[in-house]
VMD Tcl script that draws the C-alpha trace (Angstrom):
set ca {
  {38.14 -127.21 35.96}
  {36.71 -123.88 36.93}
  {35.62 -121.70 34.01}
  {35.92 -118.01 34.17}
  {33.31 -115.85 32.56}
  {34.58 -112.74 30.83}
  {33.24 -109.46 32.19}
  {30.55 -107.94 30.02}
  {31.80 -105.39 27.56}
  {30.96 -101.89 28.57}
  {28.45 -100.23 26.36}
  {29.37 -96.98 24.54}
  {26.94 -95.06 26.69}
  {28.78 -96.10 29.80}
  {32.10 -94.73 28.57}
  {33.44 -91.92 30.77}
  {34.31 -89.95 27.64}
  {30.69 -89.88 26.47}
  {28.91 -86.59 27.11}
  {25.17 -86.43 27.39}
  {23.64 -83.37 25.79}
  {20.36 -81.88 26.87}
  {17.96 -81.64 23.95}
  {16.82 -78.17 23.01}
  {14.33 -76.73 20.58}
  {14.29 -73.41 18.75}
  {11.49 -71.06 19.76}
  {12.68 -67.71 18.37}
  {14.31 -67.22 14.97}
  {17.43 -65.11 14.40}
  {15.62 -62.32 12.54}
  {13.16 -61.74 15.39}
  {16.01 -61.69 17.89}
  {18.04 -59.29 15.76}
  {15.12 -56.87 15.44}
  {14.43 -57.08 19.17}
  {17.98 -56.31 20.31}
  {18.59 -53.60 17.72}
  {15.39 -51.87 18.85}
  {16.50 -52.16 22.48}
  {19.95 -50.77 21.60}
  {18.53 -47.85 19.59}
  {16.01 -46.81 22.23}
  {18.57 -47.01 25.03}
  {21.12 -45.02 23.04}
  {18.57 -42.44 21.92}
  {17.30 -41.93 25.47}
  {20.81 -41.50 26.87}
  {21.72 -38.95 24.16}
  {18.48 -36.96 24.36}
  {19.97 -34.01 26.26}
  {22.59 -31.69 24.85}
  {23.73 -30.74 21.37}
  {26.94 -32.77 21.43}
  {25.23 -36.08 20.73}
  {22.31 -34.76 18.70}
  {23.32 -36.55 15.49}
  {23.60 -39.83 17.38}
  {20.20 -39.24 18.98}
  {18.50 -38.46 15.67}
  {20.19 -41.35 13.85}
  {19.15 -43.84 16.52}
  {15.61 -42.44 16.44}
  {15.36 -42.91 12.68}
  {16.80 -46.41 13.04}
  {14.26 -47.28 15.72}
  {11.41 -46.17 13.46}
  {12.77 -48.24 10.58}
  {13.17 -51.28 12.80}
  {9.57 -51.00 14.00}
  {8.39 -50.88 10.37}
  {10.53 -53.95 9.64}
  {9.07 -55.71 12.70}
  {5.53 -54.95 11.56}
  {6.29 -56.32 8.09}
  {7.88 -59.37 9.68}
  {4.75 -59.73 11.77}
  {2.62 -59.78 8.63}
  {4.74 -61.96 6.34}
  {7.08 -63.79 8.73}
  {6.65 -67.19 10.39}
  {3.52 -67.92 12.35}
  {4.94 -67.59 15.92}
  {5.89 -63.93 15.30}
  {2.75 -62.93 13.43}
  {0.84 -59.89 14.62}
  {-2.32 -62.00 14.45}
  {-0.95 -64.16 17.30}
  {-0.26 -61.03 19.35}
  {-3.74 -59.72 18.60}
  {-5.41 -62.94 19.72}
  {-3.58 -62.71 23.03}
  {-4.66 -59.11 23.51}
  {-8.28 -60.06 22.88}
  {-8.18 -62.13 26.05}
  {-7.32 -59.13 28.23}
  {-10.91 -57.95 28.98}
  {-12.04 -61.40 30.08}
  {-8.90 -61.82 32.20}
  {-9.51 -58.43 33.81}
  {-13.02 -59.45 34.83}
  {-11.69 -62.69 36.28}
  {-9.03 -60.77 38.22}
  {-11.63 -58.40 39.64}
  {-13.65 -61.36 40.93}
  {-10.75 -62.88 42.88}
  {-11.56 -63.42 46.57}
  {-8.84 -65.81 47.77}
  {-5.08 -66.39 47.32}
  {-5.75 -69.69 45.57}
  {-8.02 -67.98 43.05}
  {-5.45 -65.25 42.57}
  {-2.76 -67.83 41.80}
  {-5.00 -69.57 39.28}
  {-5.86 -66.25 37.63}
  {-2.29 -64.94 37.61}
  {-0.82 -67.78 35.54}
  {-2.77 -67.07 32.32}
  {-2.35 -63.36 32.89}
  {1.44 -63.52 32.66}
  {1.51 -64.07 28.91}
  {-1.27 -61.52 28.42}
  {0.72 -58.82 30.23}
  {3.81 -59.64 28.20}
  {1.81 -59.31 24.98}
  {0.37 -55.99 26.17}
  {3.86 -54.64 26.90}
  {5.10 -55.63 23.42}
  {2.08 -54.03 21.76}
  {2.54 -50.80 23.72}
  {6.22 -50.62 22.83}
  {5.47 -50.98 19.11}
  {2.63 -48.45 19.31}
  {4.52 -45.80 21.28}
  {7.44 -45.71 18.86}
  {5.18 -44.13 16.21}
  {4.29 -40.87 18.06}
  {7.76 -40.81 19.60}
  {9.55 -40.74 16.25}
  {7.00 -38.43 14.60}
  {7.30 -35.88 17.39}
  {11.08 -36.23 17.28}
  {11.13 -35.51 13.57}
  {8.90 -32.48 14.14}
  {11.30 -31.16 16.79}
  {14.31 -31.79 14.55}
  {12.67 -30.02 11.62}
  {11.51 -27.17 13.88}
  {7.81 -27.43 13.06}
  {6.62 -25.62 16.18}
  {7.73 -24.28 19.53}
  {8.91 -25.87 22.73}
  {5.62 -27.65 23.33}
  {6.58 -30.23 20.71}
  {9.75 -30.95 22.65}
  {7.61 -31.61 25.72}
  {5.40 -33.96 23.70}
  {8.47 -35.80 22.44}
  {9.85 -36.05 25.97}
  {6.49 -37.32 27.27}
  {6.40 -40.19 24.77}
  {10.05 -40.99 25.46}
  {9.45 -41.23 29.21}
  {6.26 -43.23 28.67}
  {8.08 -45.71 26.46}
  {10.83 -45.97 29.07}
  {8.24 -46.85 31.73}
  {6.76 -49.56 29.51}
  {10.22 -50.97 28.72}
  {11.15 -51.05 32.42}
  {7.81 -52.74 33.19}
  {8.56 -55.30 30.48}
  {12.00 -56.00 31.99}
  {10.56 -56.16 35.51}
  {7.90 -58.62 34.40}
  {10.56 -60.80 32.77}
  {12.57 -60.77 35.98}
  {9.50 -61.65 38.06}
  {8.56 -64.53 35.77}
  {12.14 -65.78 35.83}
  {11.97 -65.97 39.63}
  {8.51 -67.54 39.76}
  {9.23 -70.12 37.06}
  {12.86 -70.61 38.14}
  {13.98 -70.24 34.56}
  {15.60 -67.34 32.71}
  {12.77 -65.96 30.57}
  {15.10 -63.68 28.60}
  {17.44 -66.47 27.50}
  {15.34 -67.56 24.48}
  {15.65 -64.05 23.06}
  {19.43 -64.43 23.29}
  {19.96 -68.00 22.11}
  {16.66 -68.65 20.38}
  {16.35 -72.03 22.12}
  {14.88 -73.55 25.27}
  {15.84 -76.87 26.87}
  {13.55 -79.82 26.41}
  {12.47 -82.26 23.73}
  {9.90 -81.54 21.09}
  {9.57 -79.89 17.71}
  {10.98 -76.45 16.98}
  {8.40 -73.68 17.20}
  {10.62 -71.78 14.74}
  {11.55 -74.42 12.14}
  {13.78 -72.01 10.20}
  {16.32 -69.69 11.78}
  {16.40 -67.05 8.99}
  {20.01 -66.19 9.88}
  {20.71 -64.67 6.44}
  {17.82 -62.24 6.83}
  {19.04 -61.31 10.32}
  {22.49 -60.55 8.90}
  {20.88 -58.42 6.19}
  {18.97 -56.40 8.81}
  {22.19 -55.75 10.72}
  {24.03 -54.78 7.54}
  {21.30 -52.30 6.59}
  {21.42 -50.68 10.03}
  {25.21 -50.32 9.95}
  {25.07 -48.94 6.39}
  {22.48 -46.36 7.45}
  {24.60 -45.27 10.40}
  {27.63 -44.87 8.14}
  {25.61 -42.87 5.62}
  {24.25 -40.58 8.34}
  {27.74 -39.86 9.63}
  {29.23 -39.22 6.20}
  {26.30 -37.01 5.17}
  {26.56 -34.81 8.26}
  {28.04 -31.36 7.59}
  {31.55 -30.97 9.05}
  {32.00 -28.63 11.97}
  {33.50 -25.30 10.87}
  {36.97 -24.49 12.11}
  {37.19 -22.53 15.34}
  {33.67 -23.36 16.55}
  {32.98 -22.83 20.20}
  {30.12 -22.70 22.61}
  {29.13 -19.24 21.35}
  {28.78 -20.08 17.66}
  {25.87 -18.41 15.94}
  {22.94 -19.80 14.07}
  {24.66 -19.22 10.74}
  {27.45 -21.64 11.69}
  {25.88 -25.07 12.25}
  {28.07 -27.73 13.82}
  {28.70 -31.24 12.46}
  {25.30 -32.34 13.73}
  {23.42 -29.67 11.81}
  {22.35 -27.96 15.04}
  {22.27 -24.22 15.39}
  {22.91 -23.13 18.94}
  {21.11 -19.81 18.69}
  {17.64 -19.77 17.25}
  {17.48 -15.99 16.99}
  {17.75 -14.70 13.44}
  {19.80 -11.65 12.62}
  {17.95 -8.74 11.15}
}
mol new
graphics top color blue
foreach p $ca { graphics top sphere $p radius 0.5 }
foreach p [lrange $ca 0 end-1] q [lrange $ca 1 end] { graphics top cylinder $p $q radius 0.2 }
display resetview
């Protein structure tokens, strides 16, 4: 009598309904990401509304917000988790002089490739440091222009720092794009999702989502307060309104005082 052996039972992993998930690990917490994107939003909005009186309140509000966010980022860099500490950024910047000497001594493509790899992170750190540093004179000069401390030369100073910061931001974005092509991996994605694919421990063990929500709530509350505190535009205002009739943004179109 011929015996029939039963087919082996399929394991759960072999089931067609089973989905394999790629492991990921968190490298950027929610608070750092929130500060980053709010700063990017404020600078972009402030730069686009820099010209003209119509959007002056928006420009000033976004400038104040940017300054506050930089202060919050510096505090987060002093008291936050280790990966976002300013001390980590400073240690990277300390390697720039030695890397510059190595780059100057390059004599072959192979040596250039070997030198370029460690320089990528150094250049990224330099761009971040310059962005944080340039916001200080940018907002101070903007406040001086808004409060009418001096003549038109202050406006030129403010515009100079704004254009310089724009150049650094564009360089930062260009470097991210270049690294994404060279490494064949989206280098901006971790700042969106906070995670990167691959096994291993989280570099950011805690997400700090509640603190990120608090930062966003404070920014929105400040924007609402700025709008509600702005003086309403007087009835019948037009392009020829005088200095004694400020618009909703608190701007006087004519700086000449009546005798």
